[in-house]
N, C-alpha and C positions, 0 to 999 in steps of 0.2 A: 357505746352506753353502758352496754357489760362491762365490760373488760377498764374504761374507766373508772369504775368500781371497783373491781377487782384490786389496781393499781392505789388507791384511795387505803382500800383495807389494809396492804400488804407492808406501804411505807408509815400506816397508822400502828400498825404491830411493829415495824421496827423500829420507831422513836421511841416507845411504851419500856421496849425491851433493849436496847440499846442508850439510852439516856441518863444519865444521871443529876439526880439536883443538887444545890448545896444547899446542905442545911443550913437554915434559919436563923440569925442569933436572936434570943432573947426579947432582949430589947425591942425586935423588929416584929415579933409575934403581932400576927392578928387579934386582935376583939374578941370575947364569942358570940353566940349565933342571935341572944337578949342583944346585946350592948348594940352590935350594928345594925338594928330595928331601931333601935331605941333613937338610938344618933339620925338615923334617913326619916324618922316623923317627925326630929326634931326639926330637918331637910326643908320637909312635908310644908309643915307649920307656915315657912315665912314668904310674908304676903307675893312678891316678885316671882314665886314658886305655886301657888294657888292660881295665879290669873296664869302661869305657862298654862296650866294643867286644864286648867277654863276653855283657852286659845288652840290648845290642843285635841282638845276629846270633844272641838265644835266646830271647828273650821270646816268637814265636810258637811254638817249639818242639809246645806240647802240644796246638797249635787244630787242626789238621790234623786228628785222632784223632780229638775230642770234636765237627768238624763231618763224622764219615764214621760217625759213629755214631748221633748226637744222631736221624737219622731213625727206626730201624730201631728205636730204643727209642719214638719219636712213634705205631710202626704199631702198636709189641708190646703199648700203650695206644687202638688202636682208631680211630687215626685214619688215618680215608683218602688212601691215595695219592695222588689227584685234590686234598684241601688241601693235600700236601708240595708242588708244582711249581709 
């Protein structure tokens, strides 16, 4: 595993040294940081994005409860603890 890490580091350094990037034309220059965050906040205000954020933040909320109760129910029905581990 450490050999793969060394290979990764060597390849990364070689790419950083030998890769040349083309200059960006003036009309394609990215906006400033403040403008980018303003655009992002405008996107977050869209109703469909609000719904998506709520779904993604809450869709796993019921699983921790079920995961903690499942072993207890299995033990009630006779499954030994050694089989659950």
